[in-house]
C-alpha positions as CSV (number, residue, x, y, z in Angstrom):
1,X,33.0,11.4,5.0
2,X,32.5,14.9,3.5
3,X,33.6,13.7,0.1
4,X,31.2,10.8,0.3
5,X,28.2,13.0,1.0
6,X,29.0,15.8,-1.3
7,X,30.2,13.7,-4.3
8,X,28.5,10.3,-4.1
9,X,25.2,11.4,-2.9
10,X,24.7,15.0,-4.1
11,X,26.4,14.6,-7.4
12,X,26.2,11.0,-8.6
13,X,22.6,10.5,-7.6
14,X,21.8,13.4,-10.0
15,X,24.4,12.7,-12.7
16,X,22.9,11.1,-15.9
17,X,24.8,8.6,-18.0
18,X,24.8,8.8,-21.7
19,X,24.2,5.7,-23.9
20,X,26.2,5.1,-27.0
21,X,23.9,5.0,-30.0
22,X,24.8,1.5,-31.3
23,X,22.3,-1.1,-32.4
24,X,22.0,-4.5,-30.7
25,X,24.9,-6.6,-32.0
26,X,25.2,-10.3,-32.2
27,X,26.4,-12.1,-29.0
28,X,30.1,-11.6,-28.4
29,X,30.4,-15.0,-26.9
30,X,28.5,-18.3,-26.8
31,X,29.0,-20.5,-23.7
32,X,27.7,-24.1,-23.4
33,X,26.5,-25.4,-20.0
34,X,24.8,-28.4,-18.6
35,X,23.5,-26.3,-15.7
36,X,23.0,-22.5,-15.9
37,X,22.7,-21.0,-12.4
38,X,21.3,-17.5,-12.2
39,X,22.3,-15.7,-9.0
40,X,25.5,-16.1,-7.0
41,X,23.9,-15.9,-3.6
42,X,24.1,-18.8,-1.1
43,X,21.5,-20.9,-3.0
44,X,23.2,-20.3,-6.4
45,X,26.6,-21.1,-4.9
46,X,25.4,-24.3,-3.3
47,X,23.8,-25.3,-6.6
48,X,27.1,-24.8,-8.4
49,X,29.0,-26.5,-5.5
50,X,27.0,-29.8,-5.7
51,X,26.9,-29.7,-9.5
52,X,30.6,-29.3,-9.8
53,X,31.1,-32.2,-7.3
54,X,28.9,-34.2,-9.6
55,X,31.2,-33.4,-12.5
56,X,28.9,-31.0,-14.4
57,X,29.7,-28.1,-16.6
58,X,28.2,-25.1,-14.7
59,X,27.6,-21.5,-15.8
60,X,27.0,-19.1,-12.8
61,X,25.9,-15.5,-13.2
62,X,25.9,-12.9,-10.6
63,X,24.8,-9.2,-10.8
64,X,27.6,-8.0,-8.5
65,X,31.3,-9.0,-8.4
66,X,31.0,-10.9,-5.1
67,X,29.7,-14.4,-4.5
68,X,27.7,-15.3,-1.4
69,X,24.7,-13.0,-1.5
70,X,23.5,-12.5,2.0
71,X,26.9,-13.0,3.6
72,X,28.9,-10.9,1.1
73,X,27.3,-8.6,-1.5
74,X,24.3,-8.0,0.8
75,X,26.4,-7.5,3.8
76,X,24.5,-9.6,6.3
77,X,27.5,-11.6,7.3
78,X,26.0,-12.9,10.5
79,X,24.7,-16.5,10.2
80,X,21.1,-16.9,11.2
81,X,20.9,-20.2,12.9
82,X,18.7,-22.0,15.5
83,X,20.3,-23.3,18.7
84,X,19.3,-27.0,18.4
85,X,20.3,-27.4,14.7
86,X,23.6,-25.6,15.4
87,X,24.3,-27.7,18.4
88,X,23.8,-30.9,16.4
89,X,25.7,-29.4,13.5
90,X,22.9,-30.8,11.3
91,X,23.5,-28.9,8.0
92,X,24.3,-29.7,4.4
93,X,27.9,-30.6,3.8
94,X,28.7,-27.4,1.9
95,X,27.3,-25.2,4.6
96,X,29.4,-27.1,7.3
97,X,32.4,-26.6,5.1
98,X,31.7,-22.9,4.8
99,X,31.5,-22.6,8.7
100,X,34.7,-24.6,9.0
101,X,36.5,-22.3,6.6
102,X,35.3,-19.2,8.5
103,X,36.7,-20.8,11.7
104,X,40.0,-21.5,10.0
105,X,40.3,-18.0,8.5
106,X,40.0,-16.2,11.8
107,X,40.9,-19.1,14.2
108,X,37.5,-18.5,15.7
109,X,34.0,-18.7,14.3
110,X,32.9,-15.3,15.6
111,X,35.6,-12.7,15.0
112,X,33.0,-9.9,15.5
113,X,32.0,-11.1,19.0
114,X,28.4,-10.3,18.0
115,X,25.5,-11.5,20.1
116,X,22.9,-12.2,17.4
117,X,24.8,-15.2,16.1
118,X,27.6,-17.6,16.8
119,X,29.4,-16.3,13.7
120,X,29.8,-12.7,12.5
121,X,32.6,-11.9,10.0
122,X,33.7,-9.6,7.2
123,X,31.7,-9.8,3.9
124,X,34.7,-9.6,1.6
125,X,36.2,-12.7,3.4
126,X,33.0,-14.6,2.8
127,X,33.3,-13.9,-1.0
128,X,36.9,-15.2,-0.9
129,X,36.1,-18.3,1.0
130,X,33.2,-19.2,-1.2
131,X,35.3,-18.6,-4.4
132,X,37.9,-21.0,-3.1
133,X,35.2,-23.6,-2.2
134,X,33.9,-23.6,-5.7
135,X,37.4,-23.9,-7.2
136,X,38.1,-26.9,-4.9
137,X,34.8,-28.5,-5.8
138,X,35.6,-28.1,-9.5
139,X,38.9,-29.9,-9.0
140,X,37.5,-32.6,-6.7
141,X,34.5,-33.4,-8.9
142,X,36.2,-32.8,-12.2
143,X,33.5,-30.4,-13.2
144,X,33.8,-27.1,-15.1
145,X,32.9,-23.7,-13.7
146,X,32.2,-20.8,-16.0
147,X,31.8,-17.8,-13.7
148,X,30.2,-14.6,-14.9
149,X,30.3,-11.8,-12.3
150,X,28.7,-8.4,-13.1
151,X,26.3,-10.3,-15.3
152,X,22.5,-10.2,-15.7
153,X,20.1,-12.3,-17.8
154,X,18.4,-10.1,-20.3
155,X,16.3,-12.5,-22.5
156,X,15.2,-16.1,-22.7
157,X,14.7,-18.3,-25.8
158,X,11.7,-20.6,-25.1
159,X,10.6,-23.4,-27.3
160,X,7.4,-23.1,-29.4
161,X,5.5,-25.4,-27.1
162,X,6.5,-23.2,-24.2
163,X,8.0,-26.0,-22.2
164,X,11.8,-25.7,-22.6
165,X,14.2,-22.8,-22.2
166,X,16.4,-23.3,-25.2
167,X,18.8,-20.5,-24.6
168,X,19.5,-17.3,-22.5
169,X,21.1,-14.0,-23.4
170,X,23.1,-12.2,-20.7
171,X,24.8,-8.9,-20.5
172,X,28.2,-8.6,-18.6
173,X,29.5,-5.2,-17.8
174,X,32.7,-3.5,-16.9
175,X,33.7,0.1,-16.5
176,X,34.2,1.9,-19.8
177,X,37.6,3.6,-20.4
178,X,38.3,6.5,-18.0
179,X,35.1,5.7,-16.1
180,X,35.2,5.2,-12.3
181,X,35.6,1.6,-11.1
182,X,32.7,-0.7,-10.4
183,X,31.1,-0.2,-7.0
184,X,31.6,3.6,-7.2
185,X,27.9,4.1,-7.8
186,X,25.0,2.7,-6.0
187,X,22.8,0.0,-7.4
188,X,20.0,2.5,-8.2
189,X,22.4,4.4,-10.4
190,X,23.6,1.4,-12.4
191,X,20.8,-1.2,-12.5
192,X,19.0,0.2,-15.6
193,X,22.3,0.6,-17.4
194,X,23.3,-3.0,-16.5
195,X,20.2,-4.3,-18.2
196,X,20.7,-2.2,-21.3
197,X,22.3,-3.9,-24.4
198,X,24.0,-0.7,-25.4
199,X,27.3,0.7,-24.1
200,X,27.1,3.8,-21.9
201,X,29.4,6.4,-20.6
202,X,29.9,4.3,-17.5
203,X,29.7,0.7,-18.7
204,X,31.0,-1.4,-21.6
205,X,28.9,-4.5,-22.3
206,X,29.6,-8.0,-23.5
207,X,26.7,-10.0,-24.8
208,X,26.8,-13.6,-23.9
209,X,24.6,-16.4,-25.2
210,X,24.1,-19.5,-23.0
211,X,23.2,-22.7,-24.7
212,X,23.1,-26.4,-23.6
213,X,26.2,-28.4,-23.9
214,X,26.4,-30.0,-27.3
215,X,27.3,-33.4,-26.0
216,X,24.1,-33.7,-24.0
217,X,21.3,-36.0,-25.2
218,X,18.7,-33.9,-27.0
219,X,20.7,-30.9,-26.0
220,X,19.3,-31.3,-22.5
221,X,20.2,-28.7,-19.8
222,X,18.8,-27.1,-16.7
223,X,18.4,-23.5,-15.6
224,X,18.2,-22.8,-11.9
225,X,16.7,-19.5,-10.7
226,X,18.6,-18.7,-7.6
227,X,18.2,-14.9,-8.0
228,X,17.2,-12.8,-5.1
229,X,13.8,-11.8,-6.4
230,X,12.8,-14.5,-8.8
231,X,13.9,-12.9,-12.0
232,X,13.8,-15.9,-14.2
233,X,10.3,-17.0,-13.1
234,X,9.1,-13.5,-13.9
235,X,10.9,-13.4,-17.3
236,X,9.7,-16.9,-18.2
237,X,6.2,-15.8,-17.0
238,X,5.5,-18.9,-15.0
239,X,2.8,-18.6,-12.3
240,X,4.0,-17.1,-9.0
241,X,2.8,-15.3,-5.9
242,X,4.1,-12.0,-4.5
243,X,3.3,-10.4,-1.1
244,X,0.4,-11.4,1.2
245,X,-1.7,-14.5,0.5
246,X,-5.4,-14.4,1.2
247,X,-6.5,-15.8,4.6
248,X,-7.3,-19.5,4.3
249,X,-7.2,-22.7,6.4
250,X,-3.6,-23.1,5.1
251,X,-2.7,-19.4,6.0
252,X,-5.0,-18.6,8.9
253,X,-2.9,-15.8,10.3
254,X,-2.8,-13.8,7.0
255,X,-3.3,-10.1,7.6
256,X,-5.8,-9.8,4.6
257,X,-8.8,-11.7,3.2
258,X,-7.5,-11.0,-0.3
259,X,-4.1,-11.2,-1.9
260,X,-1.9,-8.1,-1.7
261,X,1.2,-8.4,-4.0
262,X,2.5,-5.0,-2.9
263,X,3.2,-5.8,0.7
264,X,6.5,-7.8,0.8
265,X,8.9,-7.8,3.6
266,X,11.3,-4.9,3.9
267,X,14.7,-4.8,2.1
268,X,17.8,-3.4,3.7
269,X,20.9,-1.7,2.5
270,X,23.5,-2.7,5.1
271,X,26.6,-0.6,5.9
272,X,29.6,-1.0,8.2
273,X,30.6,1.6,10.8
274,X,33.7,1.7,13.0
275,X,34.1,2.7,16.6
276,X,36.8,5.4,17.0
277,X,38.7,6.8,19.9
278,X,38.0,10.4,19.0
279,X,34.7,12.1,18.0
280,X,34.2,12.3,14.2
281,X,32.6,15.1,12.3
282,X,29.2,13.8,11.2
283,X,27.8,15.6,8.1
284,X,24.0,15.6,7.9
285,X,22.8,14.3,4.5
286,X,20.5,16.7,2.7
287,X,17.7,14.2,2.8
288,X,18.0,13.4,6.5
289,X,14.9,15.2,7.7
290,X,12.8,13.2,5.2
291,X,13.7,9.9,6.8
292,X,14.4,10.9,10.5
293,X,10.7,10.5,11.5
294,X,11.0,6.7,10.9
295,X,14.1,5.8,13.0
296,X,13.8,4.1,16.4
297,X,15.4,1.7,18.8
298,X,11.9,0.1,18.6
299,X,11.6,-1.4,22.1
300,X,12.7,0.0,25.5
301,X,14.7,-3.2,26.2
302,X,16.8,-2.5,23.0
303,X,17.2,1.2,23.6
304,X,21.0,1.1,24.1
305,X,23.5,2.2,21.5
306,X,26.2,-0.3,22.5
307,X,23.7,-3.1,22.4
308,X,22.7,-2.2,18.8
309,X,26.3,-1.7,17.8
310,X,27.4,-5.1,19.0
311,X,24.2,-6.9,17.7
312,X,25.9,-7.6,14.4
313,X,29.5,-6.6,15.1
314,X,31.6,-8.2,12.4
315,X,35.1,-7.4,13.6
316,X,36.4,-6.9,17.2
317,X,40.2,-7.0,17.5
318,X,40.1,-6.2,21.3
319,X,37.5,-7.7,23.5
320,X,35.6,-5.3,25.6
321,X,34.1,-5.7,29.1
322,X,31.2,-7.9,29.8
323,X,28.0,-6.0,30.3
324,X,24.2,-6.4,30.1
325,X,21.2,-4.4,29.0
326,X,17.6,-5.5,28.8
327,X,18.6,-9.0,29.9
328,X,21.1,-9.4,27.0
329,X,24.8,-10.1,27.7
330,X,27.4,-8.6,25.4
331,X,30.9,-7.1,25.4
332,X,31.2,-3.3,25.2
333,X,32.6,-1.8,21.9
334,X,36.3,-0.8,21.8
335,X,37.9,1.5,19.2
336,X,38.5,-0.5,16.0
337,X,35.4,-2.6,16.3
338,X,33.3,-2.7,13.2
339,X,29.5,-3.1,13.2
340,X,27.2,-4.1,10.3
341,X,23.9,-2.4,10.6
342,X,20.6,-4.3,9.8
343,X,17.8,-2.8,12.0
344,X,14.1,-3.0,11.5
345,X,13.3,0.6,12.4
346,X,16.5,1.8,10.9
347,X,17.9,0.8,7.5
348,X,15.0,-1.5,6.7
349,X,13.0,0.1,3.9
350,X,9.5,-1.2,3.9
351,X,7.3,0.1,1.0
352,X,3.9,-1.7,0.7
353,X,1.7,0.0,-1.9
354,X,1.4,0.0,-5.7
355,X,3.0,3.5,-5.6
356,X,6.3,2.4,-4.1
357,X,6.7,-1.4,-4.0
358,X,10.2,-2.6,-4.9
359,X,9.4,-5.9,-6.8
360,X,7.1,-5.3,-9.7
361,X,4.0,-7.5,-10.1
362,X,3.2,-9.2,-13.3
363,X,0.7,-6.5,-14.2
364,X,3.3,-3.8,-13.5
365,X,5.9,-5.6,-15.6
366,X,3.4,-5.9,-18.5
367,X,2.6,-2.2,-18.2
368,X,6.3,-1.3,-18.2
369,X,7.0,-3.5,-21.2
370,X,9.4,-5.7,-19.3
371,X,7.8,-8.9,-20.5
372,X,8.3,-8.0,-24.1
373,X,11.3,-9.3,-26.0
374,X,14.4,-7.3,-25.0
375,X,12.3,-5.3,-22.4
376,X,13.5,-6.9,-19.2
377,X,15.2,-4.5,-16.8
378,X,15.4,-6.6,-13.7
379,X,11.8,-6.2,-12.5
380,X,12.6,-3.8,-9.7
381,X,11.5,-0.2,-9.1
382,X,14.6,1.9,-9.3
383,X,13.1,4.7,-7.3
384,X,12.5,2.3,-4.3
385,X,16.1,1.2,-4.5
386,X,17.3,4.9,-4.5
387,X,15.1,5.7,-1.5
388,X,16.3,2.6,0.4
389,X,19.9,3.8,-0.2
390,X,19.1,7.3,1.2
391,X,17.2,5.8,4.1
392,X,20.3,3.7,5.1
393,X,22.7,6.7,5.0
394,X,20.2,8.8,6.9
395,X,20.0,6.0,9.5
396,X,23.8,6.1,9.9
397,X,23.5,9.8,10.7
398,X,20.7,9.2,13.1
399,X,22.8,6.5,15.0
400,X,25.8,8.9,15.4
401,X,24.1,12.4,15.6
402,X,20.3,11.9,16.0
403,X,18.3,12.6,19.2
404,X,14.8,11.5,18.2
405,X,13.0,8.2,18.4
406,X,9.8,7.6,16.5
407,X,8.5,4.8,18.8
408,X,10.0,5.7,22.2
409,X,9.8,9.4,22.3
410,X,12.2,12.2,23.4
411,X,15.2,11.7,25.7
412,X,15.9,8.1,24.6
413,X,18.3,8.6,21.7
414,X,21.7,10.3,22.4
415,X,24.4,11.3,19.9
416,X,27.3,8.9,19.5
417,X,29.9,10.8,17.5
418,X,32.8,8.4,18.1
419,X,32.1,6.5,14.9
420,X,32.7,6.7,11.2
421,X,31.0,5.2,8.2
422,X,33.4,2.9,6.4
423,X,33.6,3.7,2.7
424,X,35.8,2.9,-0.3
425,X,36.6,0.0,-2.5
426,X,38.6,-1.6,0.3
427,X,36.0,-1.1,3.0
428,X,34.0,-4.0,4.4
429,X,31.2,-3.5,1.9
430,X,33.6,-3.0,-1.0
431,X,31.9,0.2,-2.2
432,X,32.9,3.8,-2.5
433,X,29.6,4.9,-1.0
434,X,29.8,2.4,1.9
435,X,26.4,0.7,1.3
436,X,26.1,-3.0,0.5
437,X,26.5,-3.8,-3.2
438,X,23.0,-5.2,-3.3
439,X,20.2,-4.9,-0.7
440,X,19.5,-7.7,1.7
441,X,16.3,-9.3,0.3
442,X,13.9,-11.1,2.6
443,X,11.2,-12.0,0.1
444,X,10.8,-12.3,-3.7
445,X,8.5,-13.8,-6.2
446,X,7.4,-17.3,-5.1
447,X,6.4,-19.9,-7.6
448,X,3.1,-21.7,-7.5
449,X,4.1,-25.4,-7.9
450,X,2.3,-27.8,-10.2
451,X,-1.0,-29.2,-9.2
452,X,-0.5,-32.0,-6.6
453,X,-2.7,-34.3,-4.6
454,X,-4.4,-32.1,-1.9
455,X,-3.4,-28.9,-3.7
456,X,-5.1,-29.0,-7.1
457,X,-4.4,-25.3,-7.8
458,X,-0.7,-25.7,-7.3
459,X,1.6,-27.0,-4.7
460,X,2.9,-24.7,-1.9
461,X,4.3,-24.8,1.6
462,X,2.1,-22.9,4.0
463,X,1.9,-21.4,7.5
464,X,0.2,-24.5,8.9
465,X,3.0,-26.7,7.6
466,X,5.6,-25.3,9.9
467,X,4.2,-23.0,12.6
468,X,4.1,-23.7,16.3
469,X,1.3,-21.2,16.8
470,X,-1.5,-21.9,19.2
471,X,-4.5,-22.2,16.9
472,X,-6.8,-22.7,19.9
473,X,-6.5,-19.0,20.3
474,X,-10.0,-17.5,20.3
475,X,-8.9,-15.2,17.4
476,X,-9.1,-18.1,14.9
477,X,-12.5,-19.4,16.1
478,X,-13.9,-15.9,15.9
479,X,-12.2,-14.7,12.7
480,X,-12.3,-17.8,10.4
481,X,-15.6,-18.9,8.8
482,X,-16.9,-22.2,10.4
483,X,-15.9,-24.4,7.4
484,X,-12.4,-22.8,7.2
485,X,-11.9,-23.3,10.9
486,X,-12.9,-27.0,10.7
487,X,-10.5,-27.4,7.8
488,X,-7.7,-25.7,9.7
489,X,-8.2,-28.0,12.8
490,X,-8.4,-31.1,10.5
491,X,-5.2,-30.1,8.8
492,X,-3.4,-29.8,12.1
493,X,-4.8,-32.9,13.6
494,X,-2.3,-35.3,12.2
495,X,-3.5,-38.9,12.6
496,X,-6.9,-37.6,13.7
497,X,-7.5,-35.6,10.5
498,X,-9.9,-38.0,8.9
499,X,-12.1,-38.2,12.1
500,X,-12.3,-34.4,12.2
501,X,-13.3,-34.2,8.5
502,X,-16.0,-36.8,9.0
503,X,-17.3,-35.0,12.1
504,X,-16.5,-37.9,14.4
505,X,-14.2,-35.7,16.5
506,X,-14.9,-32.0,17.4
507,X,-12.3,-29.7,15.9
508,X,-11.6,-28.2,19.3
509,X,-11.0,-31.7,20.8
510,X,-8.5,-32.8,18.1
511,X,-5.0,-33.0,19.2
512,X,-2.7,-30.7,17.2
513,X,0.4,-32.3,15.7
514,X,3.6,-31.1,17.2
515,X,5.8,-31.2,14.1
516,X,6.0,-29.7,10.7
517,X,4.4,-31.4,7.7
518,X,6.4,-34.4,6.4
519,X,6.9,-34.3,2.7
520,X,7.5,-37.6,0.8
521,X,9.6,-35.7,-1.7
522,X,11.7,-33.8,0.8
523,X,15.1,-32.9,-0.7
524,X,16.4,-30.5,2.0
525,X,15.9,-29.0,5.4
526,X,15.7,-25.7,7.3
527,X,14.9,-24.3,10.7
528,X,14.2,-20.7,11.7
529,X,11.5,-18.7,13.3
530,X,8.8,-17.1,11.2
531,X,10.4,-13.6,11.3
532,X,8.6,-10.6,10.0
533,X,9.8,-7.2,8.9
534,X,6.4,-6.0,7.7
535,X,5.6,-3.4,5.0
536,X,4.3,-0.1,6.2
537,X,0.6,1.0,5.9
538,X,1.0,4.1,3.9
539,X,3.3,5.6,1.2
540,X,6.0,6.7,1.6
541,X,7.3,4.3,4.3
542,X,9.1,7.0,6.1
543,X,6.1,9.3,6.5
544,X,5.7,10.7,10.0
545,X,3.5,8.5,12.1
546,X,3.4,5.7,9.6
547,X,2.7,2.2,11.1
548,X,3.4,-1.4,10.1
549,X,0.7,-3.1,8.2
550,X,-1.9,-4.2,10.7
551,X,-2.0,-8.0,11.4
552,X,1.2,-8.8,9.6
553,X,3.0,-9.9,12.8
554,X,0.3,-12.3,13.8
555,X,1.9,-15.0,11.6
556,X,5.3,-14.4,13.3
557,X,6.6,-16.9,15.9
558,X,8.4,-20.1,16.3
559,X,8.5,-22.9,13.7
560,X,9.2,-26.6,13.9
561,X,12.2,-27.9,12.0
562,X,10.9,-28.2,8.4
563,X,11.7,-29.7,5.0
564,X,12.0,-28.5,1.4
565,X,9.7,-30.4,-0.9
566,X,10.9,-31.0,-4.4
567,X,7.5,-30.0,-5.6
568,X,8.2,-26.5,-4.2
569,X,11.2,-26.1,-6.5
570,X,9.4,-27.1,-9.8
571,X,7.5,-24.4,-11.5
572,X,4.5,-24.8,-13.8
573,X,4.9,-24.6,-17.6
574,X,8.7,-24.8,-18.0
575,X,10.2,-28.4,-17.7
576,X,13.9,-27.6,-17.5
577,X,13.7,-24.8,-14.9
578,X,14.3,-25.3,-11.2
579,X,14.0,-22.8,-8.4
580,X,16.1,-22.4,-5.3
581,X,16.4,-19.9,-2.5
582,X,13.5,-17.5,-1.6
583,X,11.5,-18.1,-4.7
584,X,10.5,-21.7,-4.0
585,X,6.7,-22.4,-3.6
586,X,6.1,-21.0,-0.1
587,X,3.4,-18.7,1.3
588,X,4.1,-15.2,2.5
589,X,4.1,-16.4,6.1
590,X,6.1,-19.6,5.5
591,X,8.6,-17.6,3.4
592,X,9.5,-15.6,6.5
593,X,11.2,-18.8,7.9
594,X,12.4,-20.1,4.5
595,X,14.8,-17.3,3.8
596,X,17.9,-17.6,6.0
597,X,21.5,-18.8,5.3
598,X,21.4,-22.5,5.9
599,X,18.0,-23.0,4.2
600,X,19.3,-21.2,1.1
601,X,22.3,-23.5,1.0
602,X,20.1,-26.6,1.5
603,X,17.8,-25.5,-1.3
604,X,20.7,-24.9,-3.6
605,X,22.3,-28.2,-2.8
606,X,19.0,-29.9,-3.6
607,X,18.8,-28.0,-6.9
608,X,22.3,-29.0,-8.0
609,X,21.8,-32.6,-7.1
610,X,18.3,-32.8,-8.8
611,X,19.6,-31.2,-12.0
612,X,22.7,-33.5,-12.1
613,X,20.5,-36.5,-11.4
614,X,17.9,-35.5,-14.1
615,X,20.7,-35.2,-16.6
616,X,22.1,-38.6,-15.7
617,X,18.7,-40.3,-15.9
618,X,17.4,-38.3,-18.9
619,X,14.3,-37.4,-16.9
620,X,12.6,-34.1,-16.1
621,X,12.3,-33.2,-12.4
622,X,8.5,-33.1,-12.4
623,X,8.6,-36.8,-13.5
624,X,10.1,-37.6,-10.1
625,X,6.9,-36.5,-8.3
626,X,4.1,-36.7,-10.7
627,X,2.8,-40.0,-9.4
628,X,2.8,-39.0,-5.7
629,X,1.5,-40.2,-3.3
630,X,2.2,-43.5,-5.1
631,X,5.7,-44.8,-4.8
632,X,8.3,-43.0,-7.0
633,X,11.4,-45.3,-7.3
634,X,13.6,-42.8,-8.9
635,X,12.7,-40.2,-6.3
636,X,13.9,-42.6,-3.6
637,X,17.2,-43.0,-5.5
638,X,17.6,-39.2,-5.6
639,X,17.0,-38.9,-1.9
640,X,19.5,-41.7,-1.2
641,X,22.1,-39.7,-3.2
642,X,21.4,-36.5,-1.2
643,X,21.7,-38.4,2.1
644,X,24.9,-40.2,1.1
645,X,26.4,-36.9,0.0
646,X,25.8,-35.3,3.4
647,X,22.8,-33.2,2.4
648,X,20.0,-34.2,4.8
649,X,16.4,-34.4,3.6
650,X,14.9,-34.8,7.1
651,X,15.8,-34.0,10.7
652,X,16.7,-36.9,13.1
653,X,13.7,-39.1,14.1
654,X,11.3,-37.5,11.6
655,X,8.2,-39.7,11.5
656,X,4.4,-39.2,11.6
657,X,4.5,-41.1,14.9
658,X,7.2,-38.8,16.5
659,X,5.4,-35.9,18.2
660,X,8.3,-34.9,20.4
661,X,9.5,-31.7,18.7
662,X,8.9,-29.2,21.4
663,X,12.5,-29.3,22.6
664,X,13.8,-28.1,19.2
665,X,14.7,-24.4,19.8
């Protein structure tokens, strides 16, 4: 522990790296693909999985050396699932296979005996399981997987008419001779180097050019942006949203009357800590006092260390005694138990202003030169990453040695010295410093879909499409302008919508539909609560007395089972680009539900299937939906393929006449 603090934090955070003065050379390697998948998280893996089963040649890039995103490199290896969907086992086939392989690995689905999920496990095992799944899919479908870990996309070659990505340039890195191994340094220390064409004192680079497979008609190929923050949509400069959307009849619970691109959900560097029999020496990080005013158990019913430790416990070799706190049942920790920490008023880092936001807006990217040729550096604020890393390590110290609580006052938090931070290449996070290789991202850039009937400014999935919120609450009638309120009630009225619009039925008398919006172009499913980790009001986030952005949690709450519309995956401008994961066309509030594990897999399964189908039919994805609401025969063929392959596009009994969704929990 002492060496970690003194060397990794004090020294390497301050140690500069030198860049070898060599000019940009020609690509070291050219690789041909039918489908280029950018991002090896769950959405990217699912895209590759389905593409390989369809017999396609796939190139898959990932910034870290682990596949799996949320459940591996980001450390959140606790599956977020809703009870009804889990009970019915109604998931895409690849996600079910993932769960089955976890069960087989440990002879149980929940080796951590956590209480937040039915499945908590070790991140490194998730990477190994997923890697095996892709190899098996490659063999079964007779596809070809070209895997590029430690690789980032640096530049795109776009056709003169701006409609096609003709090629992509990537940089793959490895440690230079005599340099420490990968995962010695934190992401903030390496990310700018990783996007630099030149070699450095830490990293040697290989430049890779991706091009369409030569045997394809018209050299047709597809690029899928499955990155965590929407890197390719930013680099290709297609229209997108970021942060809070302005209040409207589609987003009536928005916390602002105007857009605010700086307030995205908080990001989290997770870490693993082990319960020990004997007290451990806990070394205070030099930056601890800067972040200590932020930390809290948050609520009295959660103010119990054992409760927090077991919340996302990922390994428990010896089952403890059954106990209860705040109405929650769990087993007490025993020595050897390992907990992964992901706590809102803990290692969440929640900047929300133009001074400290993590994900750069288009204007910030332009000002920084990142949209110029060769200027792309990942689109993130390195300083925000660094502070998120410090905040996480300070939170570990607070858990084990702290005695303050920013929300609950004095006397609540007690030291818990019988624990140690797990560090080293062979630790659960696979890093020398003990933090996850990449932060857990809850929100990124979200595309604006192409103009569609009912949404002439661009398709999107909004709060009202999925939320169970009671919009008869007086807040909406008092806050929304009269016309906006009437539009809201008409949108929610289902079969009575036309009568409300015509004035034949009073908005307050219209019966609210009790299901999510049904999309004719649905290609996937998801179900989760609208779950917020709001940005903070002021900068810096950890400032004493700082509060969450007012009104942000109004949009939080339960959601109906929902669908993924194909239109939400098709960006404007670029015809051979598809989007999966958190960057599909959702609003800020809807995105808070469209971000968890099974949804990411479903969106990726859809992307892989759509791309493979488009290659087979020699058709662009937008052509599958451009005549809606009129009948789209090829869209129906695509949906049949998804369903036949075990990738549901709708929940059981989905119909405009079925209003019985209240029992779905």
